[in-house]
N, C-alpha and C positions, 0 to 999 in steps of 0.2 A: 615794441614792446621787449625788453631785453629778457634773455633766458632765465635770469633770476625770478623777474617779475612774473613769468611764464610757470615758473615751479611754485612759487607762492600762490598763483591763482588756482593752480591744479590742487594743491595742498586745502585752500579753503574750499574748492568744490567738494574734495573728499570729505571734509569734515562737516559741510553742510549736508552732504548726501548720508552720511552715517549718523547724523542728527535726526534725520527724517524716517530713519530705521530704527532708532533707539527706543529703549522704553518710555522716554519722557517726550515722545513725538506728540504734536498738537493734533493731528489727524492721522487716523489708522488709513493705510494703503491697500489696495486691494492685491492680490497675489499676482495679477497682471501687472500692474505698477510697480510692485515691490521688486519683482525678476528685471523688470526693464531698468530701474534704478541700480540694483547690482550690477547689471551689465554694463551700464554707463560708468559705474564707480570703478569697476575692474579695467575698463578702458584707460581711464583717466590715472588710476594707480601704476599701468603699464606704461603711461606716457612719461609721469613723473619718474618712474624708475630709469626709462630711457635717457631722460636728460640728465638725471645723476650719473648715469654710467658714462655719458659724454663728457661730464666735467672731469672725470678720473682720468680720460685718455690724453 
């Protein structure tokens, strides 16, 4: 998988995760699941930022 494809996948993962937390979500998440999802999204956002930084170098 190319770096661009990985960045697109990370962006999709962020979008999907935010949708699950948003006001139009289909299912309410427990506090524990919400915190877990937020931690995963933070990790994905950091990966995406690192990939973008690497493109600038």
